[in-house]
MARMARMAR-24345 format. One record per residue (C-alpha): residue in one letter; x, z, y. Coordinates in Angstrom, 1 decimal, decimal comma, padded with zeros to 4 digits. Example, Ala and Ser with C-alpha at 12.3 -4.5 7.8 and 13.67 -1.06 7.14 Angstrom:
residues 2
<site aa="A" X="012,3" Z="007,8" Y="-004,5"/>
<site aa="S" X="013,7" Z="007,1" Y="-001,1"/>
end
This chain:
residues 417
<site aa="X" X="020,8" Z="-015,8" Y="-047,4"/>
<site aa="X" X="020,3" Z="-015,7" Y="-043,6"/>
<site aa="X" X="018,6" Z="-019,0" Y="-043,8"/>
<site aa="X" X="016,1" Z="-017,6" Y="-046,4"/>
<site aa="X" X="015,5" Z="-014,6" Y="-044,2"/>
<site aa="X" X="014,7" Z="-016,8" Y="-041,2"/>
<site aa="X" X="012,2" Z="-018,8" Y="-043,3"/>
<site aa="X" X="010,5" Z="-015,6" Y="-044,3"/>
<site aa="X" X="010,3" Z="-014,2" Y="-040,8"/>
<site aa="X" X="006,8" Z="-015,5" Y="-040,1"/>
<site aa="X" X="005,5" Z="-013,5" Y="-043,0"/>
<site aa="X" X="006,9" Z="-010,1" Y="-041,9"/>
<site aa="X" X="004,8" Z="-007,5" Y="-040,2"/>
<site aa="X" X="001,4" Z="-008,9" Y="-041,3"/>
<site aa="X" X="-001,4" Z="-006,4" Y="-042,1"/>
<site aa="X" X="-001,1" Z="-004,8" Y="-045,5"/>
<site aa="X" X="-004,4" Z="-006,3" Y="-046,6"/>
<site aa="X" X="-003,1" Z="-009,8" Y="-046,1"/>
<site aa="X" X="-000,3" Z="-009,1" Y="-048,7"/>
<site aa="X" X="-003,0" Z="-007,8" Y="-051,1"/>
<site aa="X" X="-005,0" Z="-011,0" Y="-050,6"/>
<site aa="X" X="-001,8" Z="-013,0" Y="-051,2"/>
<site aa="X" X="-001,3" Z="-011,3" Y="-054,6"/>
<site aa="X" X="-005,0" Z="-011,7" Y="-055,4"/>
<site aa="X" X="-004,7" Z="-015,5" Y="-054,8"/>
<site aa="X" X="-001,8" Z="-015,8" Y="-057,1"/>
<site aa="X" X="-003,7" Z="-014,1" Y="-059,9"/>
<site aa="X" X="-006,8" Z="-016,2" Y="-059,3"/>
<site aa="X" X="-004,9" Z="-019,5" Y="-059,2"/>
<site aa="X" X="-002,9" Z="-018,7" Y="-062,4"/>
<site aa="X" X="-006,2" Z="-019,0" Y="-064,2"/>
<site aa="X" X="-007,4" Z="-022,1" Y="-062,4"/>
<site aa="X" X="-007,9" Z="-024,2" Y="-065,5"/>
<site aa="X" X="-011,3" Z="-025,9" Y="-065,1"/>
<site aa="X" X="-011,5" Z="-027,5" Y="-061,6"/>
<site aa="X" X="-008,3" Z="-029,6" Y="-061,9"/>
<site aa="X" X="-009,6" Z="-031,0" Y="-065,1"/>
<site aa="X" X="-013,2" Z="-031,4" Y="-064,2"/>
<site aa="X" X="-013,2" Z="-035,1" Y="-063,8"/>
<site aa="X" X="-011,6" Z="-035,5" Y="-067,3"/>
<site aa="X" X="-014,0" Z="-033,0" Y="-068,8"/>
<site aa="X" X="-017,0" Z="-034,9" Y="-067,4"/>
<site aa="X" X="-015,7" Z="-038,3" Y="-068,5"/>
<site aa="X" X="-014,1" Z="-037,6" Y="-071,9"/>
<site aa="X" X="-016,0" Z="-034,6" Y="-073,2"/>
<site aa="X" X="-019,4" Z="-035,2" Y="-071,8"/>
<site aa="X" X="-019,1" Z="-039,0" Y="-071,7"/>
<site aa="X" X="-020,2" Z="-039,7" Y="-068,1"/>
<site aa="X" X="-019,2" Z="-043,0" Y="-066,4"/>
<site aa="X" X="-016,9" Z="-043,0" Y="-063,4"/>
<site aa="X" X="-019,8" Z="-043,5" Y="-061,1"/>
<site aa="X" X="-021,9" Z="-040,8" Y="-062,7"/>
<site aa="X" X="-019,0" Z="-038,4" Y="-062,6"/>
<site aa="X" X="-018,4" Z="-039,0" Y="-058,9"/>
<site aa="X" X="-022,2" Z="-038,5" Y="-058,3"/>
<site aa="X" X="-022,3" Z="-035,1" Y="-060,1"/>
<site aa="X" X="-019,2" Z="-033,8" Y="-058,4"/>
<site aa="X" X="-020,6" Z="-034,9" Y="-055,0"/>
<site aa="X" X="-024,0" Z="-033,3" Y="-055,7"/>
<site aa="X" X="-022,2" Z="-030,1" Y="-056,7"/>
<site aa="X" X="-020,4" Z="-030,4" Y="-053,3"/>
<site aa="X" X="-023,7" Z="-030,9" Y="-051,5"/>
<site aa="X" X="-024,8" Z="-027,5" Y="-052,7"/>
<site aa="X" X="-022,1" Z="-026,2" Y="-050,4"/>
<site aa="X" X="-024,3" Z="-027,0" Y="-047,4"/>
<site aa="X" X="-027,1" Z="-024,5" Y="-047,9"/>
<site aa="X" X="-025,1" Z="-022,0" Y="-049,8"/>
<site aa="X" X="-022,2" Z="-021,8" Y="-047,3"/>
<site aa="X" X="-024,6" Z="-021,6" Y="-044,4"/>
<site aa="X" X="-026,5" Z="-018,7" Y="-046,0"/>
<site aa="X" X="-023,2" Z="-017,1" Y="-047,1"/>
<site aa="X" X="-021,8" Z="-017,3" Y="-043,5"/>
<site aa="X" X="-024,9" Z="-015,6" Y="-042,1"/>
<site aa="X" X="-024,7" Z="-012,9" Y="-044,7"/>
<site aa="X" X="-021,0" Z="-012,4" Y="-044,0"/>
<site aa="X" X="-021,8" Z="-011,8" Y="-040,3"/>
<site aa="X" X="-024,7" Z="-009,4" Y="-041,1"/>
<site aa="X" X="-024,1" Z="-007,6" Y="-044,4"/>
<site aa="X" X="-020,3" Z="-007,8" Y="-044,5"/>
<site aa="X" X="-017,4" Z="-009,9" Y="-045,8"/>
<site aa="X" X="-016,4" Z="-007,7" Y="-048,8"/>
<site aa="X" X="-019,9" Z="-007,3" Y="-050,3"/>
<site aa="X" X="-020,5" Z="-011,0" Y="-050,2"/>
<site aa="X" X="-017,1" Z="-011,8" Y="-051,8"/>
<site aa="X" X="-017,7" Z="-009,3" Y="-054,6"/>
<site aa="X" X="-021,3" Z="-010,2" Y="-055,4"/>
<site aa="X" X="-021,0" Z="-014,0" Y="-055,5"/>
<site aa="X" X="-017,6" Z="-014,2" Y="-057,2"/>
<site aa="X" X="-018,8" Z="-011,9" Y="-060,0"/>
<site aa="X" X="-021,8" Z="-014,2" Y="-060,5"/>
<site aa="X" X="-019,5" Z="-017,3" Y="-060,6"/>
<site aa="X" X="-017,2" Z="-015,6" Y="-063,2"/>
<site aa="X" X="-020,2" Z="-014,8" Y="-065,4"/>
<site aa="X" X="-021,4" Z="-018,4" Y="-065,2"/>
<site aa="X" X="-017,9" Z="-019,6" Y="-066,3"/>
<site aa="X" X="-018,0" Z="-017,2" Y="-069,2"/>
<site aa="X" X="-021,4" Z="-018,7" Y="-070,2"/>
<site aa="X" X="-019,8" Z="-022,2" Y="-070,1"/>
<site aa="X" X="-017,2" Z="-020,9" Y="-072,5"/>
<site aa="X" X="-019,8" Z="-020,5" Y="-075,2"/>
<site aa="X" X="-021,7" Z="-023,7" Y="-074,5"/>
<site aa="X" X="-021,1" Z="-027,2" Y="-076,1"/>
<site aa="X" X="-020,0" Z="-029,9" Y="-073,7"/>
<site aa="X" X="-023,4" Z="-031,3" Y="-072,7"/>
<site aa="X" X="-025,3" Z="-031,9" Y="-069,5"/>
<site aa="X" X="-026,4" Z="-028,2" Y="-069,6"/>
<site aa="X" X="-022,8" Z="-027,2" Y="-069,1"/>
<site aa="X" X="-022,7" Z="-029,4" Y="-066,0"/>
<site aa="X" X="-025,7" Z="-027,6" Y="-064,5"/>
<site aa="X" X="-024,2" Z="-024,2" Y="-065,1"/>
<site aa="X" X="-020,9" Z="-025,4" Y="-063,6"/>
<site aa="X" X="-022,8" Z="-026,5" Y="-060,5"/>
<site aa="X" X="-024,4" Z="-023,1" Y="-060,2"/>
<site aa="X" X="-021,0" Z="-021,4" Y="-060,5"/>
<site aa="X" X="-019,7" Z="-023,7" Y="-057,7"/>
<site aa="X" X="-022,6" Z="-022,8" Y="-055,5"/>
<site aa="X" X="-021,8" Z="-019,1" Y="-056,0"/>
<site aa="X" X="-018,3" Z="-019,7" Y="-054,9"/>
<site aa="X" X="-019,6" Z="-021,5" Y="-051,8"/>
<site aa="X" X="-021,6" Z="-018,5" Y="-050,9"/>
<site aa="X" X="-018,4" Z="-016,4" Y="-050,7"/>
<site aa="X" X="-016,2" Z="-019,0" Y="-049,0"/>
<site aa="X" X="-017,0" Z="-018,2" Y="-045,4"/>
<site aa="X" X="-016,5" Z="-014,5" Y="-046,1"/>
<site aa="X" X="-013,0" Z="-015,1" Y="-047,5"/>
<site aa="X" X="-011,9" Z="-016,9" Y="-044,3"/>
<site aa="X" X="-013,6" Z="-014,4" Y="-042,0"/>
<site aa="X" X="-011,9" Z="-011,5" Y="-043,8"/>
<site aa="X" X="-008,4" Z="-012,9" Y="-042,9"/>
<site aa="X" X="-009,6" Z="-013,8" Y="-039,4"/>
<site aa="X" X="-010,8" Z="-010,2" Y="-038,8"/>
<site aa="X" X="-007,4" Z="-008,8" Y="-039,8"/>
<site aa="X" X="-005,3" Z="-011,1" Y="-037,6"/>
<site aa="X" X="-004,7" Z="-012,4" Y="-034,1"/>
<site aa="X" X="-003,7" Z="-015,9" Y="-032,8"/>
<site aa="X" X="-000,1" Z="-014,8" Y="-032,9"/>
<site aa="X" X="000,0" Z="-014,0" Y="-036,7"/>
<site aa="X" X="-003,0" Z="-016,0" Y="-037,9"/>
<site aa="X" X="-001,2" Z="-019,1" Y="-038,9"/>
<site aa="X" X="001,4" Z="-017,1" Y="-040,9"/>
<site aa="X" X="-001,4" Z="-015,1" Y="-042,6"/>
<site aa="X" X="-003,4" Z="-018,2" Y="-043,7"/>
<site aa="X" X="-000,1" Z="-019,9" Y="-044,7"/>
<site aa="X" X="000,9" Z="-016,9" Y="-046,8"/>
<site aa="X" X="-002,4" Z="-016,7" Y="-048,6"/>
<site aa="X" X="-002,5" Z="-020,4" Y="-049,1"/>
<site aa="X" X="001,0" Z="-020,2" Y="-050,6"/>
<site aa="X" X="-000,1" Z="-017,4" Y="-052,9"/>
<site aa="X" X="-002,8" Z="-019,7" Y="-054,3"/>
<site aa="X" X="-000,3" Z="-022,4" Y="-054,9"/>
<site aa="X" X="002,2" Z="-020,1" Y="-056,6"/>
<site aa="X" X="-000,4" Z="-019,4" Y="-059,2"/>
<site aa="X" X="-001,6" Z="-023,0" Y="-059,1"/>
<site aa="X" X="001,9" Z="-024,1" Y="-060,2"/>
<site aa="X" X="001,2" Z="-022,4" Y="-063,5"/>
<site aa="X" X="-002,6" Z="-022,6" Y="-064,0"/>
<site aa="X" X="-003,3" Z="-026,4" Y="-064,4"/>
<site aa="X" X="-000,3" Z="-026,9" Y="-066,7"/>
<site aa="X" X="-001,6" Z="-024,3" Y="-069,0"/>
<site aa="X" X="-005,1" Z="-025,8" Y="-068,7"/>
<site aa="X" X="-003,8" Z="-029,2" Y="-069,6"/>
<site aa="X" X="-002,2" Z="-027,9" Y="-072,8"/>
<site aa="X" X="-005,4" Z="-026,0" Y="-073,7"/>
<site aa="X" X="-007,4" Z="-029,1" Y="-073,1"/>
<site aa="X" X="-005,0" Z="-031,2" Y="-075,2"/>
<site aa="X" X="-005,4" Z="-028,7" Y="-078,1"/>
<site aa="X" X="-009,3" Z="-029,0" Y="-077,8"/>
<site aa="X" X="-009,6" Z="-025,3" Y="-076,7"/>
<site aa="X" X="-012,2" Z="-026,1" Y="-074,0"/>
<site aa="X" X="-013,9" Z="-022,7" Y="-074,3"/>
<site aa="X" X="-010,6" Z="-020,9" Y="-073,4"/>
<site aa="X" X="-010,4" Z="-022,9" Y="-070,2"/>
<site aa="X" X="-013,7" Z="-021,4" Y="-069,0"/>
<site aa="X" X="-013,1" Z="-017,8" Y="-070,3"/>
<site aa="X" X="-009,5" Z="-017,7" Y="-069,0"/>
<site aa="X" X="-010,6" Z="-018,9" Y="-065,6"/>
<site aa="X" X="-013,3" Z="-016,3" Y="-065,4"/>
<site aa="X" X="-011,0" Z="-013,4" Y="-066,5"/>
<site aa="X" X="-008,3" Z="-014,1" Y="-063,9"/>
<site aa="X" X="-010,9" Z="-014,5" Y="-061,2"/>
<site aa="X" X="-012,3" Z="-011,0" Y="-062,0"/>
<site aa="X" X="-008,8" Z="-009,5" Y="-062,0"/>
<site aa="X" X="-008,2" Z="-011,0" Y="-058,6"/>
<site aa="X" X="-011,5" Z="-009,8" Y="-057,3"/>
<site aa="X" X="-010,7" Z="-006,2" Y="-058,5"/>
<site aa="X" X="-007,7" Z="-006,1" Y="-056,1"/>
<site aa="X" X="-009,9" Z="-006,9" Y="-053,1"/>
<site aa="X" X="-012,6" Z="-004,5" Y="-054,3"/>
<site aa="X" X="-010,1" Z="-001,6" Y="-054,7"/>
<site aa="X" X="-007,6" Z="-002,1" Y="-051,9"/>
<site aa="X" X="-009,4" Z="-003,8" Y="-048,9"/>
<site aa="X" X="-011,9" Z="-002,1" Y="-046,7"/>
<site aa="X" X="-014,8" Z="-003,9" Y="-045,1"/>
<site aa="X" X="-013,7" Z="-005,6" Y="-041,8"/>
<site aa="X" X="-017,0" Z="-006,6" Y="-040,2"/>
<site aa="X" X="-016,7" Z="-003,6" Y="-037,8"/>
<site aa="X" X="-013,7" Z="-005,3" Y="-036,2"/>
<site aa="X" X="-015,9" Z="-008,0" Y="-034,8"/>
<site aa="X" X="-017,5" Z="-005,4" Y="-032,5"/>
<site aa="X" X="-014,2" Z="-004,4" Y="-031,0"/>
<site aa="X" X="-013,7" Z="-005,5" Y="-027,4"/>
<site aa="X" X="-011,1" Z="-008,3" Y="-026,9"/>
<site aa="X" X="-009,1" Z="-007,9" Y="-023,7"/>
<site aa="X" X="-006,3" Z="-010,3" Y="-024,5"/>
<site aa="X" X="-006,6" Z="-013,3" Y="-022,1"/>
<site aa="X" X="-005,2" Z="-015,6" Y="-024,9"/>
<site aa="X" X="-008,2" Z="-014,7" Y="-027,0"/>
<site aa="X" X="-010,9" Z="-015,6" Y="-024,5"/>
<site aa="X" X="-012,6" Z="-017,9" Y="-027,0"/>
<site aa="X" X="-012,9" Z="-015,1" Y="-029,5"/>
<site aa="X" X="-015,0" Z="-012,8" Y="-027,4"/>
<site aa="X" X="-018,4" Z="-011,9" Y="-028,8"/>
<site aa="X" X="-021,3" Z="-014,1" Y="-027,7"/>
<site aa="X" X="-025,1" Z="-014,0" Y="-028,2"/>
<site aa="X" X="-027,1" Z="-016,8" Y="-029,6"/>
<site aa="X" X="-027,0" Z="-019,1" Y="-032,6"/>
<site aa="X" X="-023,9" Z="-020,8" Y="-034,0"/>
<site aa="X" X="-025,2" Z="-024,1" Y="-032,7"/>
<site aa="X" X="-025,3" Z="-022,8" Y="-029,1"/>
<site aa="X" X="-021,7" Z="-021,8" Y="-029,5"/>
<site aa="X" X="-020,8" Z="-025,2" Y="-030,9"/>
<site aa="X" X="-022,4" Z="-026,9" Y="-027,9"/>
<site aa="X" X="-020,1" Z="-024,9" Y="-025,6"/>
<site aa="X" X="-017,1" Z="-025,9" Y="-027,8"/>
<site aa="X" X="-017,6" Z="-029,7" Y="-028,6"/>
<site aa="X" X="-013,9" Z="-030,0" Y="-029,6"/>
<site aa="X" X="-014,8" Z="-028,1" Y="-032,8"/>
<site aa="X" X="-017,3" Z="-030,8" Y="-033,6"/>
<site aa="X" X="-014,9" Z="-033,6" Y="-032,9"/>
<site aa="X" X="-012,2" Z="-031,8" Y="-035,0"/>
<site aa="X" X="-014,5" Z="-031,3" Y="-037,9"/>
<site aa="X" X="-015,7" Z="-035,0" Y="-037,9"/>
<site aa="X" X="-012,1" Z="-036,2" Y="-038,0"/>
<site aa="X" X="-011,2" Z="-033,8" Y="-040,7"/>
<site aa="X" X="-014,1" Z="-035,2" Y="-042,7"/>
<site aa="X" X="-012,0" Z="-038,4" Y="-043,0"/>
<site aa="X" X="-008,9" Z="-036,5" Y="-044,1"/>
<site aa="X" X="-010,9" Z="-034,6" Y="-046,8"/>
<site aa="X" X="-012,6" Z="-037,8" Y="-048,0"/>
<site aa="X" X="-009,1" Z="-039,1" Y="-048,7"/>
<site aa="X" X="-007,8" Z="-035,8" Y="-050,2"/>
<site aa="X" X="-010,8" Z="-035,5" Y="-052,5"/>
<site aa="X" X="-009,3" Z="-038,4" Y="-054,6"/>
<site aa="X" X="-006,6" Z="-036,0" Y="-055,7"/>
<site aa="X" X="-009,2" Z="-034,5" Y="-058,0"/>
<site aa="X" X="-011,2" Z="-037,7" Y="-058,7"/>
<site aa="X" X="-009,2" Z="-040,9" Y="-058,7"/>
<site aa="X" X="-005,9" Z="-039,5" Y="-059,7"/>
<site aa="X" X="-006,9" Z="-037,9" Y="-063,0"/>
<site aa="X" X="-008,9" Z="-041,1" Y="-063,9"/>
<site aa="X" X="-005,9" Z="-043,2" Y="-063,0"/>
<site aa="X" X="-003,6" Z="-041,0" Y="-065,0"/>
<site aa="X" X="-005,8" Z="-041,3" Y="-068,1"/>
<site aa="X" X="-006,2" Z="-045,1" Y="-067,5"/>
<site aa="X" X="-002,4" Z="-045,5" Y="-067,3"/>
<site aa="X" X="-001,2" Z="-043,0" Y="-069,9"/>
<site aa="X" X="-004,0" Z="-042,7" Y="-072,4"/>
<site aa="X" X="-004,3" Z="-039,4" Y="-074,3"/>
<site aa="X" X="-001,3" Z="-038,0" Y="-072,5"/>
<site aa="X" X="-003,0" Z="-038,6" Y="-069,2"/>
<site aa="X" X="-004,7" Z="-035,1" Y="-069,0"/>
<site aa="X" X="-001,5" Z="-033,3" Y="-069,7"/>
<site aa="X" X="000,4" Z="-035,4" Y="-067,2"/>
<site aa="X" X="-002,3" Z="-034,7" Y="-064,6"/>
<site aa="X" X="-001,9" Z="-031,0" Y="-065,4"/>
<site aa="X" X="001,8" Z="-031,3" Y="-064,7"/>
<site aa="X" X="001,1" Z="-033,1" Y="-061,5"/>
<site aa="X" X="-001,2" Z="-030,3" Y="-060,4"/>
<site aa="X" X="001,6" Z="-027,8" Y="-061,2"/>
<site aa="X" X="004,0" Z="-029,9" Y="-059,2"/>
<site aa="X" X="001,6" Z="-029,7" Y="-056,3"/>
<site aa="X" X="001,7" Z="-025,9" Y="-056,6"/>
<site aa="X" X="005,5" Z="-025,8" Y="-056,8"/>
<site aa="X" X="005,9" Z="-028,1" Y="-053,8"/>
<site aa="X" X="003,6" Z="-025,8" Y="-051,8"/>
<site aa="X" X="005,5" Z="-022,7" Y="-052,9"/>
<site aa="X" X="008,9" Z="-024,2" Y="-051,9"/>
<site aa="X" X="008,0" Z="-026,1" Y="-048,8"/>
<site aa="X" X="005,3" Z="-024,0" Y="-047,0"/>
<site aa="X" X="007,9" Z="-021,6" Y="-045,5"/>
<site aa="X" X="009,9" Z="-024,6" Y="-044,3"/>
<site aa="X" X="007,0" Z="-026,4" Y="-042,7"/>
<site aa="X" X="005,6" Z="-023,2" Y="-041,1"/>
<site aa="X" X="009,0" Z="-022,5" Y="-039,6"/>
<site aa="X" X="009,8" Z="-026,0" Y="-038,4"/>
<site aa="X" X="006,3" Z="-026,5" Y="-036,9"/>
<site aa="X" X="005,7" Z="-023,1" Y="-035,4"/>
<site aa="X" X="006,0" Z="-024,5" Y="-031,8"/>
<site aa="X" X="004,0" Z="-027,7" Y="-032,6"/>
<site aa="X" X="000,4" Z="-027,9" Y="-031,4"/>
<site aa="X" X="-002,1" Z="-027,7" Y="-034,2"/>
<site aa="X" X="-003,6" Z="-031,1" Y="-033,5"/>
<site aa="X" X="-000,2" Z="-032,7" Y="-033,5"/>
<site aa="X" X="000,4" Z="-031,2" Y="-036,9"/>
<site aa="X" X="-002,8" Z="-032,7" Y="-038,2"/>
<site aa="X" X="-001,7" Z="-036,1" Y="-037,1"/>
<site aa="X" X="001,5" Z="-035,8" Y="-039,2"/>
<site aa="X" X="-000,5" Z="-034,5" Y="-042,1"/>
<site aa="X" X="-002,7" Z="-037,5" Y="-042,0"/>
<site aa="X" X="000,2" Z="-039,9" Y="-042,0"/>
<site aa="X" X="001,6" Z="-038,1" Y="-045,1"/>
<site aa="X" X="-001,8" Z="-038,6" Y="-046,8"/>
<site aa="X" X="-001,7" Z="-042,3" Y="-045,9"/>
<site aa="X" X="001,7" Z="-042,8" Y="-047,5"/>
<site aa="X" X="001,2" Z="-040,5" Y="-050,5"/>
<site aa="X" X="-002,1" Z="-041,9" Y="-051,6"/>
<site aa="X" X="-001,7" Z="-045,5" Y="-050,5"/>
<site aa="X" X="001,6" Z="-046,0" Y="-052,4"/>
<site aa="X" X="-000,3" Z="-045,7" Y="-055,7"/>
<site aa="X" X="-001,9" Z="-049,0" Y="-055,0"/>
<site aa="X" X="001,6" Z="-050,6" Y="-055,4"/>
<site aa="X" X="003,7" Z="-048,2" Y="-057,4"/>
<site aa="X" X="002,0" Z="-046,4" Y="-060,3"/>
<site aa="X" X="004,5" Z="-045,8" Y="-063,1"/>
<site aa="X" X="004,8" Z="-042,1" Y="-064,1"/>
<site aa="X" X="007,7" Z="-041,2" Y="-061,7"/>
<site aa="X" X="005,9" Z="-042,6" Y="-058,7"/>
<site aa="X" X="002,8" Z="-040,5" Y="-059,6"/>
<site aa="X" X="005,0" Z="-037,4" Y="-059,0"/>
<site aa="X" X="006,5" Z="-038,9" Y="-055,9"/>
<site aa="X" X="003,0" Z="-039,5" Y="-054,6"/>
<site aa="X" X="002,1" Z="-035,9" Y="-055,4"/>
<site aa="X" X="005,1" Z="-034,6" Y="-053,5"/>
<site aa="X" X="004,3" Z="-036,7" Y="-050,3"/>
<site aa="X" X="000,6" Z="-035,9" Y="-050,0"/>
<site aa="X" X="001,2" Z="-032,3" Y="-050,9"/>
<site aa="X" X="003,4" Z="-032,0" Y="-047,8"/>
<site aa="X" X="000,4" Z="-033,4" Y="-045,9"/>
<site aa="X" X="-001,8" Z="-030,8" Y="-047,6"/>
<site aa="X" X="000,5" Z="-028,0" Y="-046,5"/>
<site aa="X" X="000,3" Z="-029,1" Y="-042,9"/>
<site aa="X" X="-003,5" Z="-029,4" Y="-043,0"/>
<site aa="X" X="-004,0" Z="-026,1" Y="-044,7"/>
<site aa="X" X="-001,9" Z="-024,1" Y="-042,3"/>
<site aa="X" X="-003,5" Z="-025,7" Y="-039,3"/>
<site aa="X" X="-007,2" Z="-026,3" Y="-040,0"/>
<site aa="X" X="-008,7" Z="-022,7" Y="-040,4"/>
<site aa="X" X="-006,5" Z="-021,2" Y="-037,6"/>
<site aa="X" X="-007,8" Z="-023,9" Y="-035,2"/>
<site aa="X" X="-011,4" Z="-023,1" Y="-036,1"/>
<site aa="X" X="-010,9" Z="-019,3" Y="-035,9"/>
<site aa="X" X="-009,0" Z="-019,5" Y="-032,6"/>
<site aa="X" X="-012,0" Z="-021,3" Y="-031,0"/>
<site aa="X" X="-014,7" Z="-019,1" Y="-032,5"/>
<site aa="X" X="-016,3" Z="-015,9" Y="-031,1"/>
<site aa="X" X="-015,6" Z="-012,9" Y="-033,4"/>
<site aa="X" X="-019,4" Z="-012,4" Y="-033,6"/>
<site aa="X" X="-019,8" Z="-015,8" Y="-035,2"/>
<site aa="X" X="-016,8" Z="-016,1" Y="-037,6"/>
<site aa="X" X="-018,8" Z="-016,1" Y="-040,8"/>
<site aa="X" X="-021,3" Z="-018,7" Y="-039,6"/>
<site aa="X" X="-018,7" Z="-020,9" Y="-037,9"/>
<site aa="X" X="-016,5" Z="-020,7" Y="-041,1"/>
<site aa="X" X="-019,6" Z="-022,1" Y="-042,8"/>
<site aa="X" X="-020,9" Z="-024,7" Y="-040,4"/>
<site aa="X" X="-017,6" Z="-026,4" Y="-039,3"/>
<site aa="X" X="-016,2" Z="-026,5" Y="-042,9"/>
<site aa="X" X="-019,6" Z="-027,9" Y="-043,9"/>
<site aa="X" X="-018,9" Z="-030,9" Y="-041,7"/>
<site aa="X" X="-015,3" Z="-031,4" Y="-042,7"/>
<site aa="X" X="-016,0" Z="-030,4" Y="-046,3"/>
<site aa="X" X="-018,6" Z="-033,2" Y="-046,6"/>
<site aa="X" X="-015,5" Z="-035,4" Y="-047,0"/>
<site aa="X" X="-014,7" Z="-033,6" Y="-050,3"/>
<site aa="X" X="-018,4" Z="-034,0" Y="-051,3"/>
<site aa="X" X="-018,9" Z="-037,7" Y="-050,5"/>
<site aa="X" X="-015,4" Z="-038,8" Y="-051,5"/>
<site aa="X" X="-015,9" Z="-038,8" Y="-055,3"/>
<site aa="X" X="-019,4" Z="-040,3" Y="-054,9"/>
<site aa="X" X="-018,3" Z="-042,9" Y="-052,4"/>
<site aa="X" X="-015,2" Z="-044,0" Y="-054,4"/>
<site aa="X" X="-017,1" Z="-043,8" Y="-057,7"/>
<site aa="X" X="-019,4" Z="-046,5" Y="-056,3"/>
<site aa="X" X="-016,5" Z="-048,5" Y="-054,8"/>
<site aa="X" X="-014,6" Z="-048,5" Y="-058,1"/>
<site aa="X" X="-017,5" Z="-050,3" Y="-059,7"/>
<site aa="X" X="-016,5" Z="-053,3" Y="-057,6"/>
<site aa="X" X="-012,7" Z="-053,0" Y="-057,2"/>
<site aa="X" X="-009,8" Z="-051,8" Y="-059,4"/>
<site aa="X" X="-008,3" Z="-048,4" Y="-058,9"/>
<site aa="X" X="-005,1" Z="-049,8" Y="-057,3"/>
<site aa="X" X="-007,1" Z="-051,5" Y="-054,5"/>
<site aa="X" X="-009,0" Z="-048,3" Y="-054,1"/>
<site aa="X" X="-005,7" Z="-046,4" Y="-053,4"/>
<site aa="X" X="-004,8" Z="-049,0" Y="-050,8"/>
<site aa="X" X="-008,2" Z="-048,5" Y="-049,1"/>
<site aa="X" X="-007,7" Z="-044,7" Y="-049,1"/>
<site aa="X" X="-004,3" Z="-045,0" Y="-047,5"/>
<site aa="X" X="-005,6" Z="-047,2" Y="-044,7"/>
<site aa="X" X="-008,5" Z="-044,9" Y="-044,2"/>
<site aa="X" X="-006,2" Z="-041,9" Y="-043,8"/>
<site aa="X" X="-004,0" Z="-043,8" Y="-041,4"/>
<site aa="X" X="-007,0" Z="-044,7" Y="-039,2"/>
<site aa="X" X="-008,2" Z="-041,1" Y="-039,3"/>
<site aa="X" X="-004,8" Z="-040,0" Y="-038,0"/>
<site aa="X" X="-005,3" Z="-042,3" Y="-035,1"/>
<site aa="X" X="-008,5" Z="-040,5" Y="-034,2"/>
<site aa="X" X="-006,8" Z="-037,1" Y="-034,4"/>
<site aa="X" X="-004,1" Z="-038,4" Y="-032,1"/>
<site aa="X" X="-006,7" Z="-039,4" Y="-029,5"/>
<site aa="X" X="-008,4" Z="-036,0" Y="-029,9"/>
<site aa="X" X="-005,0" Z="-034,4" Y="-029,1"/>
<site aa="X" X="-004,8" Z="-036,4" Y="-025,9"/>
<site aa="X" X="-008,3" Z="-035,4" Y="-024,9"/>
<site aa="X" X="-007,5" Z="-031,7" Y="-025,5"/>
<site aa="X" X="-004,3" Z="-031,9" Y="-023,4"/>
<site aa="X" X="-006,2" Z="-033,5" Y="-020,5"/>
<site aa="X" X="-009,0" Z="-030,9" Y="-020,7"/>
<site aa="X" X="-006,5" Z="-028,1" Y="-020,7"/>
<site aa="X" X="-004,7" Z="-029,6" Y="-017,6"/>
<site aa="X" X="-008,1" Z="-029,9" Y="-015,8"/>
<site aa="X" X="-008,9" Z="-026,2" Y="-016,5"/>
<site aa="X" X="-005,5" Z="-025,1" Y="-015,2"/>
<site aa="X" X="-006,0" Z="-027,1" Y="-012,0"/>
<site aa="X" X="-009,4" Z="-025,5" Y="-011,5"/>
<site aa="X" X="-007,8" Z="-022,0" Y="-011,8"/>
<site aa="X" X="-005,1" Z="-022,9" Y="-009,3"/>
end
């Protein structure tokens, strides 16, 4: 019992709003039926090739660039809460429309529009948590809300897989939309607008990088080049991780036929269960580890988890792979956003939570398109080996960035002395 209490210590004393967001994420993820099965829907129901499926997923991801940039600017000017409510409602409405459409290319276009609406709201979500926290409790807050999503995700995809197997495609979309609206109602009712907090004066010396600044987000980035290096390296990590939603469901269907969609739903649920059980452990055991060092470890876990499927791909090893790369996902998730926020002026949180994730998020966008093209020349097992090696090389670059950051910090200390 004492051991459990110690694991939960990092989550004590957080702002009340963070716990509400935690609950909202659980509700939302419990209805996450569509996105985990998107590759299978596009290939089996709509009849697209692997390459075309990768292209459409990537094009949808490319919409993130303008929508997220605009959403970040709106979050810094209009407010976080308003942007979240407006665009998430629009996304839910579009999902409901999909529930009444036949599986054709028109459905694909509506889905792309829904994805764009969610991208508008993305920077506002991250900025909301940043406004409510400080560097001391920020990692715990992001870890808790991330864990909340995965508690729900442990249930959602499994239900989605069963609905898909029973040919109840319309319920996938409608159920997803309803739970999203329920989740949104918690934020609308119980969380106040936080943009006013960005105008408060920061006097804590440990938060020097969070003090308000004038100028564009690009002028801020020029002063903080480590954010650009960090984002470019994370691009590589996300390119590898995107195969969780692209190559893995295709491989599952290729190996296990009609049962592949259901097995993939169970893998997605396993992913959520692992996050739920292991996030507190990883947060506790890495609380004194530098963020960049955590990212190196996460990349190595990606390399092993994805790369092993090139050699071992019977059903049990699919689940072993999910377990290993999910540990890497946990490390990445609890480290990435806090690193960005801790290096960002409060005045630019919305924009920075759009621009930097735009760079690293391009990995998610280009991953399906790139590997869709590659898979027209090699088999999927060789593709997994290539992804494993790519993740390992990316980890090497993150290790070098850590050395650069350590040297820069030492030089700054010497100047102060």
